[in-house]
Residue, then its C-alpha position, 0 to 999 in steps of 0.5 A: x147162657x144160651x151161647x154156653x150152651x150151644x157151645x157145649x152142643x156143638x163140642x158134643x157134636x163134634x166128639x160124636x162125629x169123631x167117634x162115628x168116623x172112628x167107628x164106620x171107618x173100623x179103626x175102633x178096638x181094632x190092631x194092625x193085622x198080624x202079617x210076615x215081616x215086610x221088606x224095608x221097601x214095604x215098610x216104607x210104603x206102609x208108613x206113608x199110607x196117609x198121614x193127613x187122616x193120621x193127623x186128623x184122627x189125632x186131632x180128634x183125639x186130643x179132646x176124648x179122654x176115652x181115645x185109644x187106637x192105633x196109628x202110623x205117623x211120621x214126625x220130628x223129635x223136638x225133645x229127648x226126655x229122661x227115661x222112665x224107670x219106673x216098672x218097665x223101662x221106657x225111652x221118652x221123647x217129644x214127637x211134632x207131628x204137625x205145626x199144632x200137634x206134639x205127642x209123648x213117645x213112651x218106647x219099652x226099652x226092656x223089650x226093644x232096643x234103645x233108638x238113638x234118637x236126638x232133637x231134630x231128628x225124623x222118625x217114622x212110628x207104629x204104636x197104640x195112641x193113648x189119650x192124655x191131658x197134654x195131646x196124647x202119648x204113643x206107646x207099644x212102639x216095639x214087638x209083643x214079646x209073647x207074641x200076641x199082637x202084631x206090635x209097633x216100631x220106630x225107624x230112624x234113618x231106614x234102621x226099624x227098632x223094635 
C-alpha cells in the first residue's frame, strides 16, 4: 500500500512540475502573437524553432486532462481518416510526431482548404492542442474567420494551408 501512495505522490509531483514549467515558460493561456503573414522562408524558420521542446510539452500534456495550448510541430502522416461531417466539417488524420507519440489532427474544411495529405507525407503545422484519452488532438489549424486571433496552419511540400 505504501508503494501505491508513493507512486501517486510521484505522479502528482510530475504533473505539478509540468504545469509549473508551462506557467513559468509563458505557455499557459497564450495564443500565438498576431503578426503579418510571414514569407515562405520566415515560415519555415518559425516551424523548426524547437521541436524537442514541443514534443516534451506534448508528452507531459498526455497525462493532463486540462491541457490546452498552442504548439508548432512536424510529423509524419500515418493514416488519413474519414471526415467528421457533424457540425463544422473536419478533415482528420493521424500524425506521428515521435516514435511513441501520435496525435489526431482535425482541420476545419468549412474554414480552410483541404490539405491533400497521404500516409507517409511529412507535414508541419501550428494549432491548438487539446487533451483527449488517446494522446490529444490538434485543431485550429486554420485562420480565424472572425479575425480575433492568429489561428494556425498546415504546411505540406512547401504549400501552406490556412
